[in-house]
Backbone as a ProteinNet text record, in pm:
[ID]
protein_1_A
[PRIMARY]
MTISLLLMDGKVAKLGEQTERLKEEVFMLKKEQKQLITKTPIKEYPKEGIGLADNPWNKLFDDPNKSQLQSEIESKVSEQIVPYFGLSTFVLSIDVPSKTLSISLIGDVVYSSNQKTIKKNIQSFVKEAEPITEVNQIQFQIDEVSKSKNATVYSCTYGRDDVKESFELLNEKVNGEKGE
[TERTIARY]
-7333.9	-7264.2	-7117.1	-7088.8	-6951.3	-6874.3	-6939.8	-6873.3	-6839.9	-6931.3	-6906	-6788.6	-6785.1	-6676.8	-6542.3	-6538.4	-6414.3	-6370.8	-6467.2	-6434.4	-6378.6	-6439.3	-6390.9	-6250.7	-6225.4	-6091.2	-5987.9	-6024.3	-5934.1	-5904.9	-6008.8	-5991.7	-5907.2	-5930.1	-5853	-5705.6	-5679.1	-5540.7	-5474.1	-5548.9	-5496.2	-5465.5	-5555.3	-5533.4	-5412	-5393.9	-5277.9	-5148.1	-5145.9	-5027.1	-4999.2	-5104.2	-5087.6	-5036.6	-5086.1	-5041.9	-4893.7	-4850.9	-4709.6	-4622	-4666.2	-4590.7	-4579.7	-4689.4	-4687.3	-4595.1	-4596.2	-4506.8	-4360.7	-4327.9	-4191.1	-4153	-4244.2	-4216.9	-4196.2	-4279.7	-4265.5	-4131.5	-4093.8	-3965.2	-3850.1	-3855.4	-3749.5	-3746.3	-3863.9	-3868.6	-3811.2	-3844.6	-3789.8	-3638.6	-3589.8	-3445.4	-3376.1	-3432.7	-3376	-3383.1	-3493.5	-3508.2	-3402.3	-3381.3	-3282.2	-3142.4	-3110.6	-2979.5	-2964.4	-3069.3	-3064.5	-3046.8	-3124.3	-3117.5	-2981.8	-2926.9	-2799.6	-2682.8	-2702.4	-2595.9	-2600.9	-2711.8	-2727.2	-2642.1	-2562.2	-2479.2	-2563.8	-2511.3	-2578.2	-2561	-2670.8	-2667.8	-2648.3	-2602.2	-2590.5	-2729.5	-2748.9	-2876.6	-2905	-3026.7	-3056	-3046.1	-2992.8	-2977.4	-3111.8	-3216.1	-3349	-3417.6	-3354.7	-3410.3	-3512.6	-3580.7	-3681.3	-3822	-3835.7	-3966.8	-4009.5	-3914	-3946.8	-4048.2	-4030.7	-4117.3	-4260	-4281.1	-4414.4	-4506.6	-4451.1	-4531.9	-4605	-4723.5	-4802.6	-4754.7	-4636.2	-4575.1	-4659.9	-4716.3	-4793.7	-4920.7	-4974.8	-5095.8	-5069.4	-4943	-4910.4	-4944.9	-4968.6	-5000.6	-5151	-5226.6	-5367.4	-5462.1	-5419.8	-5506.2	-5553	-5683.2	-5731.2	-5679.5	-5643.8	-5586.8	-5435.7	-5372.2	-5229.1	-5144.5	-5186.4	-5105	-5106.9	-5219.3	-5225.7	-5141.8	-5151.9	-5073.5	-4924.4	-4888.2	-4748.2	-4698.2	-4775.8	-4737.4	-4721.6	-4812	-4805.2	-4677	-4644.6	-4523.2	-4400.1	-4396.3	-4281.1	-4261.4	-4368.7	-4361.3	-4315	-4372.8	-4338.8	-4191.1	-4144.8	-4006	-3910.5	-3945.9	-3861.7	-3837.8	-3942.6	-3929.7	-3843.3	-3861.4	-3789.4	-3639.1	-3597.6	-3456.3	-3373.6	-3437.1	-3364.2	-3243.8	-3257	-3140.6	-3023.1	-3049.7	-2948	-2891.8	-2963.8	-2919.3	-2932.1	-2964.3	-2984.1	-3121.1	-3141.8	-3268.3	-3281.6	-3376.6	-3383.1	-3517.3	-3511.6	-3631.9	-3632.8	-3741.3	-3757.4	-3862	-3825.3	-3916.4	-3932.1	-4055.8	-4086.7	-4124.4	-4068.7	-4109.9	-4175.2	-4296.4	-4374.6	-4383.3	-4348.2	-4366.1	-4476.9	-4598.6	-4715.3	-4707.9	-4671.8	-4670.6	-4578.5	-4460.2	-4366.9	-4383.7	-4471.5	-4495.2	-4364.6	-4285.1	-4159.5	-4152.5	-4073.4	-4053.6	-3906.4	-3880.8	-3746.5	-3754.3	-3653	-3646.4	-3532.9	-3559.9	-3455.3	-3452.9	-3335.2	-3319.2	-3217.3	-3257.1	-3167.3	-3152.8	-3030.1	-3005.3	-2915.4	-2948.6	-2866.3	-2798.8	-2666.5	-2592.8	-2456.8	-2389	-2248.2	-2175.3	-2152.3	-2103.6	-1963.1	-1876.5	-1735.9	-1719	-1802.9	-1787.7	-1866.5	-1948.7	-2034.5	-2017.3	-1913.5	-1896.1	-1905	-1828	-1826.2	-1962	-2023.1	-2152.7	-2258.1	-2257.7	-2358.1	-2340.7	-2218.2	-2196.3	-2244.5	-2219.3	-2268.7	-2421.7	-2479	-2624.9	-2688.3	-2622.8	-2672.3	-2676	-2566.3	-2561	-2668.5	-2691.1	-2793.9	-2933.3	-2957.5	-3086.8	-3114.1	-3013.6	-3027.3	-3055.6	-2985.6	-3006	-3149.7	-3198.7	-3335.1	-3438.2	-3407.1	-3501.3	-3505	-3407.3	-3401	-3526.8	-3588.8	-3709.4	-3830.4	-3825.6	-3938.3	-3929.2	-4006.4	-3994.4	-4032.6	-4106.9	-4148.2	-4035.5	-3934.2	-3826.2	-3715.3	-3680.6	-3573.9	-3454.8	-3469	-3357.6	-3364.1	-3246.6	-3237.2	-3125.3	-3156.9	-3057.3	-3039.8	-2916	-2885	-2810.5	-2843.6	-2769.4	-2749.6	-2625.8	-2594.8	-2537	-2602.1	-2558.5	-2493.6	-2386.3	-2311.4	-2374.4	-2432.9	-2499.4	-2402.3	-2281	-2186.3	-2122.1	-2144.7	-2092.3	-2192.7	-2145.3	-2233.2	-2356.2	-2337.5	-2450.1	-2448.5	-2565.1	-2570.5	-2512.9	-2383.5	-2315.5	-2328.2	-2354.9	-2362	-2220.4	-2199	-2065.8	-2057.2	-2173.2	-2172.7	-2305.1	-2297.3	-2418.9	-2388.4	-2488.6	-2471.9	-2607.9	-2602.9	-2723.7	-2706.6	-2806	-2811.6	-2926.2	-2909.7	-3016.6	-3012	-3118.6	-3126.1	-3225.9	-3197.9	-3286.2	-3395.8	-3362.6	-3456.1	-3479.7	-3605.1	-3637.6	-3579.9	-3538.7	-3478.6	-3330.7	-3273.9	-3132	-3112.5	-2987.3	-2951	-2923.9	-2931.8	-2898.3	-2748.1	-2710.1	-2569.2	-2544.9	-2425.8	-2387	-2361.6	-2442.6	-2430.3	-2335.9	-2343.4	-2248	-2233.9	-2123.3	-2090.9	-2009.6	-2048	-1974.1	-1939.4	-1812	-1766.2	-1712.3	-1768.1	-1727.8	-1725	-1823	-1832.9	-1746.8	-1660.6	-1576.5	-1644.6	-1638.6	-1703.9	-1618.9	-1684.6	-1616.4	-1665.1	-1635.8	-1672.5	-1761.3
3207.9	3238.8	3266.8	3344.4	3379.4	3254.6	3167.3	3043.7	2957.6	2945.6	2868.2	2925.6	3057.2	3124.4	3098.3	3103.1	3076.5	2931	2838.4	2696.9	2673.8	2739	2725.8	2783.2	2897	2957.1	2861.4	2794.9	2698.2	2580.8	2532.7	2421.1	2461.9	2581.4	2631.3	2645.2	2697	2711.3	2574.1	2477.2	2341	2278	2297.1	2245	2311.9	2440.3	2512.2	2454.5	2424.5	2365	2226.7	2145.8	2012.3	2021.1	2116	2134	2169.5	2259.4	2297.7	2179.1	2100	1981.6	1881.9	1862.1	1770.6	1821.4	1951.9	2009.8	1984.5	2002.2	1978	1831.4	1740.9	1598.1	1561	1612.6	1585.1	1637.6	1757.5	1815.1	1725.6	1678.1	1590.3	1457.7	1401.9	1276.3	1293.2	1404.6	1430.9	1444.3	1512.3	1531.3	1396.2	1313	1180.4	1092.8	1100.5	1022.9	1064.4	1193.4	1243.5	1194.3	1197.6	1149.9	1001.2	924.4	780.2	749.9	817.7	793.4	833.3	945.2	990.7	903	825	734	601.4	576	452.6	461.6	357.5	362.6	369.7	440.3	455.5	326.2	278	156.2	192.7	93.7	114.5	113.4	200.7	211.5	77.4	27.2	-104.1	-102.4	-208.5	-219.1	-208.6	-262.4	-257	-123	-35	96.7	93.5	205.4	214.5	229.4	215.9	225.5	367.4	452.9	592	600	518.9	524.2	480.4	414.2	367	479.8	596.9	710.5	773	828.1	886.9	1028.7	1038.5	1168.6	1251.7	1187.9	1262.7	1324.1	1267.9	1321.6	1453.4	1484	1608.2	1732	1716.3	1830.7	1846.2	1736	1737.9	1721.1	1650.1	1615.5	1740.5	1754.1	1869.5	1870	1752.7	1741.7	1727.8	1797.5	1777.6	1815.5	1913.1	1948.6	1836	1768.4	1653.5	1538.1	1513.8	1408.7	1439.2	1564.5	1606.2	1577.4	1611.8	1585.5	1436.1	1357.2	1211.5	1154.6	1198.3	1149.6	1194.3	1320.8	1372.4	1294.5	1269.9	1197	1052.5	987.6	847.3	832.9	917.5	907	946.8	1047.7	1086.8	968.7	892.6	775.2	667.3	647.7	541.1	566.8	692.3	722.3	737.9	731.8	748.2	654.5	524.5	436.4	469.5	546.5	571.3	712.8	805.4	945.2	1004.6	922.7	974.7	1040.3	1110.7	1180.3	1283.7	1264.2	1344	1410.6	1519.7	1589	1584.8	1539.7	1526.3	1628.3	1719.1	1826.6	1825.5	1833.4	1841.9	1985	2035.8	2165.6	2138.8	2187.7	2158.3	2281.9	2264.2	2369.9	2321.8	2368.5	2321.3	2354.9	2479.7	2509.5	2417.5	2390.6	2305.6	2157.5	2129.1	1992.9	1922.8	1994.4	1936	1947.1	1859.5	1855.3	1872.5	1936.6	1940.6	1872.3	1793.2	1722.4	1781.7	1810	1852.5	1753.7	1711.4	1618	1675.8	1694.7	1748.6	1641.6	1595.1	1488.7	1534	1492.4	1519.3	1389.4	1383.7	1261.7	1298.1	1196.7	1211.9	1182.8	1286.4	1273.4	1215.6	1259.1	1218.4	1067	995.8	850.2	777.8	849.6	787.5	847.4	924.6	1003.1	919.9	812.5	731.9	668.7	614.6	549.2	649.7	768	868.8	911.6	931.2	970.8	861.7	735.5	624.9	622.7	646.4	645.5	757.1	871.6	983.3	941.7	880.7	837.1	732.4	641.2	537.9	598.5	695.2	762.7	834.6	904.4	977.7	880.5	768	666.4	612.8	589.7	539.2	643.4	771.3	878.2	904.6	855.1	884.5	846.1	731.1	696.4	785.2	861.6	948.3	1073.3	1074.2	1179.2	1317.8	1324.1	1454.2	1524.4	1451	1508.9	1561.3	1689.4	1747.4	1797.2	1800.5	1846.4	1779.5	1743.8	1682.5	1752.9	1801.5	1868.9	1790.5	1781.6	1716.3	1814.4	1812	1890	1799.7	1775.1	1689.5	1776.9	1774.3	1852	1760.2	1807.8	1732.3	1761.2	1659.2	1680.5	1681.4	1633.7	1629.1	1765.4	1860.6	1995.5	2072.6	2180.5	2255.6	2309	2361.5	2402.3	2306.6	2260.8	2168	2234.7	2218.3	2280.7	2192.4	2255.6	2181.5	2140.3	2009.8	1959	1909.6	1886	1841	1880.2	1931.3	1957.7	1939.8	1900.1	1883.7	1896.2	1926.8	1940.6	1862.4	1781.3	1708	1765.3	1770.4	1822	1762	1787.3	1745	1836.1	1861.5	1946.2	1865.1	1742.6	1655.9	1531.9	1491.2	1375	1244.9	1244.8	1124.8	1114.6	1222.7	1224.9	1172	1139	1103.6	1231.5	1222.8	1338.1	1362.5	1489.2	1528.3	1607	1590.4	1667.5	1810.9	1904.6	2044.7	2122.5	2094.1	2155.8	2070.6	2090	2011.8	2099.2	2098.8	2174.4	2080.2	2079.1	1996.5	2090.8	2080.4	2166.5	2314.1	2357.3	2497.8	2539	2450.6	2483.5	2432.6	2511.2	2471.5	2366.9	2261.5	2155.4	2155.6	2048.8	2024.8	2129.9
12840.6	12716.7	12743.9	12850.8	12887.3	12928	13002	13046.2	12924.6	12829.4	12707.4	12629.6	12622.8	12551.4	12618.5	12750.3	12824.5	12806.7	12808.4	12788.2	12647.6	12547.7	12409.4	12395.2	12458.2	12453.9	12512.1	12620.2	12683.1	12591.3	12523	12430.3	12309.7	12259	12145.1	12183.2	12303.1	12349.1	12361.7	12414.5	12430.4	12294.4	12197.9	12063.4	11997.7	12022.4	11969.5	12023.8	12153	12216.1	12157.2	12140.5	12083.3	11939.8	11864.2	11726.2	11722.1	11807.5	11813.2	11850.6	11947.9	11990.4	11874.7	11801.5	11687.3	11577.1	11551.7	11451.4	11488.5	11615.7	11662.3	11644.9	11676.6	11662.2	11515.4	11426.9	11283.8	11234.2	11276.6	11236.7	11282.3	11405.5	11457.8	11381.6	11352.3	11277.2	11137.1	11070.5	10937.7	10943.2	11045.8	11061.7	11083	11168.8	11194.2	11069.3	10996.9	10874	10772.1	10758	10663.3	10702.1	10831	10876.3	10847.1	10870.2	10845.8	10697.6	10614.4	10470.3	10414	10459.6	10404.8	10449.3	10554.6	10598.6	10522.9	10456.5	10380	10253.9	10225	10104.4	9977.1	9879.7	9751	9671.3	9614.2	9532.8	9387	9309.6	9165.9	9104.7	9007.7	8937	8869.6	8881.2	8821.9	8669.5	8614.3	8468.2	8397.2	8459.6	8398.3	8422	8498.6	8525.9	8638.2	8655.7	8761.8	8704	8574	8510.7	8477.8	8444.9	8410.2	8296.7	8195	8077.5	8108.4	8221.7	8258.1	8304	8330.7	8375.4	8256.1	8279.1	8169.8	8132.9	8076.3	8046.2	7950.6	7848.3	7748	7806.2	7912.9	7974.7	8048.4	8073.9	8145	8062.8	7934.2	7849.1	7827.3	7832.7	7796	7914.5	8015.7	8127.8	8202.8	8227.6	8303.7	8447.9	8500.7	8635.6	8629.4	8533.8	8512.7	8633.3	8713.3	8830	8932.9	8947	9037.9	8982.7	8853.1	8789	8800.2	8780.8	8794.2	8935.1	9035.6	9175.2	9201.1	9145	9163.5	9102.2	8980.5	8913.8	8991.5	9032.4	9107.3	9236.8	9307.5	9434	9412.1	9313.1	9284	9245.9	9154	9108.8	9222	9302.1	9416	9509	9535.5	9622	9557.2	9425.6	9355.4	9347.6	9342.7	9319.9	9446.7	9563.7	9690.2	9701.6	9670.1	9686.6	9593.3	9486.8	9384.7	9386.8	9452.2	9458.2	9597.7	9697.2	9831.1	9842.4	9951.2	9972	9861.7	9771.9	9650.2	9629.8	9558.1	9514.3	9362.4	9307.4	9163.2	9120.8	9029.2	8988.2	8836.5	8791.7	8649	8614.6	8505.8	8452.6	8317.9	8301.7	8181.7	8093.8	7966.5	7866.8	7772.9	7798.6	7723.8	7574.6	7535.4	7391.3	7310.8	7362.1	7287.3	7322.2	7418.7	7466.6	7504.9	7587.5	7635.5	7787.6	7844.3	7988.8	8021.4	8133.3	8189.6	8325.1	8353.2	8480.2	8561.5	8688.7	8781	8896.3	8932.8	9041.9	9138.6	9262.4	9364.4	9471.6	9492	9588.6	9701	9823.4	9941.4	9982.8	9968.4	10002.7	10060.8	10111.3	10145.1	10015	9937.5	9800.2	9794.7	9884.7	9878.5	9877.5	9952	9957.8	9847.7	9774.9	9673.9	9534.8	9515.4	9393.1	9265	9255.3	9131.8	9105	9208.6	9192.7	9147.9	9206.4	9169.9	9024.6	8981.3	8841.4	8745.5	8778.7	8696.1	8696.4	8813.7	8825.4	8742.9	8739.2	8658.1	8511.5	8465	8324.9	8295.6	8388.9	8370.1	8369.1	8457.1	8461.8	8329.9	8279.6	8153.2	8039	8037.6	7934.1	7940.8	8063	8077.7	8033	8046.4	8009.8	7859.1	7783.3	7639.2	7561.6	7586.5	7509.3	7540.4	7646.7	7683.3	7596.5	7490.1	7388.8	7440.5	7547.6	7601.4	7677.5	7718.2	7799.4	7707.6	7724.5	7642.2	7724.1	7856.5	7940.1	8076.4	8129.2	8262	8337.3	8456.7	8540.4	8669.7	8714.5	8840.7	8929.7	9056.4	9155.3	9276.2	9310.8	9424.7	9535.2	9651.4	9766.3	9869	9928.2	10030.6	10166.4	10229.4	10358	10475.6	10455.7	10567	10592.5	10503.1	10522.5	10607.6	10671.9	10760.9	10687.1	10569.9	10486.4	10368.1	10328	10214.8	10090.2	10071.8	9958.7	9835	9722.1	9597	9558.3	9546	9513.1	9369.2	9308.9	9170.2	9106.3	8985	8908.8	8761	8686.4	8542.3	8474.7	8346.7	8266.9	8137.4	8107.5	7981.5	7899.9	7769.6	7685.8	7546.4	7471.7	7332.6	7261.5	7135.2	7054.7	6988	6951.8	6881.2	6966.6	6979.8	7063.6	7009.6	6884.1	6825.9	6860.9	6913.5	6949.6	7091.3	7120.2	7256.8	7334.2	7465.3	7548.2	7543.5	7544.8	7549.7	7677.2	7732.3	7850.3	7805.7	7855.4	7815.4	7906.7	8036.3	8128.4	8252.9	8320.4	8438.8	8532.5	8660.1	8760.5	8874.9	8908.9	9019.5	9127.1	9247	9359.1	9321.2	9243.8	9208.1	9091.3	9042.4	8927.7	8801.9	8697.2	8572.6	8501.8	8457	8381.8	8240.6	8168.6	8028.2	7969.1
[MASK]
++++++++++++++++++++++++++++++++++++++++++++++++++++++++++++++++++++++++++++++++++++++++++++++++++++++++++++++++++++++++++++++++++++++++++++++++++++++++++++++++++++++++++++++++++++

């Protein structure tokens, strides 16, 4: 019994070491991937869009598996927007009583070299989101990855009170200064 216990302890220790090594490798791969993606030039948002309206937005309020569906939509859209906003995180906030959604998009890019393209892409993304009646607010936060700490260099919020209206720019901050 003692010998079995000692052998198991040895195996557990070995598995712990392998797990730590794998965690370090994954961390390094993620870091390298982020560096590679942020060096890729930002493309113009496609005129036909990325298919935002094709997602089952209305099911986010009724579906019993809505948290899984929410994760699927967030993951899918995050992947789709990388060429247009850099390495991005797409987050949905659901307000069930009012049946409305807020979208937050946080992108890590070299903003200084892509500023005009990113601003155009934001406007195109907002335009594509207008037919989605469940969405009432869209927030963007663009972080500069070339700075020592990912500093927010641009942020803006679009909103609308009525789903039949177009989105309006509610606030805009450039390099920490409040705009419009």
